[in-house]
Each structure stands twice: as structure tokens, then as C-alpha cells.
N, C-alpha and C positions, 0 to 999 in steps of 0.2 A: 853494400847490401846487408841487411840484417839476416841472421840465420832463421830460415823458415822452419816452422814446426807445426805439424798437424798431428797432435797426440793420438787421435782416434785411428789415424792411418799408420803411424809409427809402430803400433803394437799389433798390426794385423799381418797374418801369414802371407796373404796374397800380395800385399803391398811390398813386403820385405823380399819375397821371391822375385817380384818384378824388378825391384831395384838391384838385387843381386844379379839377375839375368842381364840387365843393361850393363852393369859393371863388368861381368864376365865377357860379354860380347865386345865391349870396348877393349878389354885386355887382349882378347884373341885378335881383334882387328889390328891392334898396334903390333902385336908379335908377328902376324902373318900379312902385314901390309904389302909385302913384296909379291904376293900372288894376285893382288887386285880383285879380291872377292870378299864378300862379307862372310861371317860364320854361317849364316843361313844358306847362302849360295854354295859354299863349300860342302856343307852337310848334305845338300841335295845331290851334289856331284858325287860325293862319297857313297850315298845310297844307290845311285845309278850304277856305280862301279861294283858294289856288292850284290846288286840285283839286276844283272843285264836283262834287257827286254821288259823292264818294269813299265807299267802304264802310268801316264801323267796323273790320272785321277787317283791312283793308289798312292803316289807320292804326296799329293795334296791331302789325302785323308791321313796319312801317317804323320805329316808335319803340321796338320791342323790349320791349313791355309786354304783360302778360296781357290777354286779351280782357275779362275781368271788370273789370279796373282801367280799361280804356278805356270800358267801359259806364258806370262811375261818373263819369268825366270828361265824357262826352257828356250824361249825365243832368243834371249840374250846369250845363253850358253851355246846355242846353235850358231849364232852369228860370230861368236868367239872361236868356233871350231872345236868345242869341247864335247858336244853331244851330237848325236844324229837320231832322227826319228824315222823308223821304218814301219811298214805295215806289219802288224802282228801276225805271226804264223798260226796262232790258235783262233784269232778273231780278226777277219779281214777289215772290219769296221774300225778297229782300234789301232793306235800307234804305239809301238814299242820303242823304248828309249835305250840307247846304248852310248857308252863312252867312245869317242874317237881315239885315235892313237895319241893325239895331243891331250885329250882329257885323261887318258890312262897315265900318260907321263906326268901330268900335274898331280893327280890323286896319289899315285904310287910313288912318285918322287918325294912326296912330303911325309910318307909313313913314319920314317925314323924321327923326323923333326916333330911331327904331331904326337908321336908316342912319348918323346921326351917332354914335350909341353904338358901333356896330361899326367905325367908322373909327378910334376911339381904341384904341391897343394895350392888351392886357390888362396888369393891374398886374405890373410886373417885367419886361416885354418891350418892346423897341422894335418899330417897324413891320416891319422885315425879319425879326426873330425870330418875330414872330407869323405872318407869311406862311409861314415855314419850318415852324413847329409845326403849323399847320393842314394843310399839305401832307403832313407825316409822319403825322398822325393819320388823315387820309383814306386814306392808303396802308394803314395798319393796318386800318381799318374795311372797306375793300374786299377785303383779303386774308383776313380772318378769316372762318371758316365760321360762319354763323348757327346758333345752338343753338335748341332748342325753347323757346318762350316760355310756353306754357300748361302 
């Protein structure tokens, strides 16, 4: 196969961010393949651990994914015994999500490994470049107006 080049895309921020995201997810998934979860699934599980009783809709908004996709993620995690949904104490119509003991063991059992993983600079970057890149990406994320997810 010849090397594919699309010069107009190669020089755009969005395209490069997307390629970098895919590479980073691939790197994470290879490193953490033993947990049997994608980086997205683990991120949701971590968010539930840090926000006990969070509502599914709030997770969907935070991660900018459709509610229907979040429902699938939650159902799969529930079937694996990692989370449980309970009636919200503050709103009887809503479901609050909590980690089960197994979910807590998975999330908190990986804290040291995850911390060590994040201490390593991303492929192709030194530590200072990574700090700068994260700061710039946060700046974009905070300044960008959120669009509709559903």
C-alpha cells in the first residue's frame, strides 16, 4: 500500500487531535488489556467511583456521549457486576449509579498502575511537552461551547 496523504487534513488541529486520541487509546488498551475494558469504559467507571450516586445523564453530558450509548455502557458494567443503579435519594424518578465492591476493587486496585502509566510521557513527547499539551487541550476544552449530544 502506498502512503496515504491528505495535505489539507494533515495540517489541521482537529484531525491531528483525533489521530493522537486514537493512538493514545490504543496505547492505553494495550497496557491495560488485562482489565478487559476500553479507556472509555474505565474512565466512566473511575468517574462513578469519584462521584458516588452520579446520574447516568450527567455522565453522558460530561463524556459528551449520547444517553443511549451511556445506557449500553452502564448495562454492560451492571452485567459485569461493577456498578449498580439505585433509586436516587434526592429524586425518586432518577437512578443513581454506584460502584459495587467488585467495581471498587477494579478501580482502586489500578490506582498505582494508572498513576505510573500517566507519569510516563506520551510517545513522542518529553515531560514538559506533555504538560504543555495537556494545558493547551484543557484551554480548548474549556473555551469550546458544548454542542448537543443526543
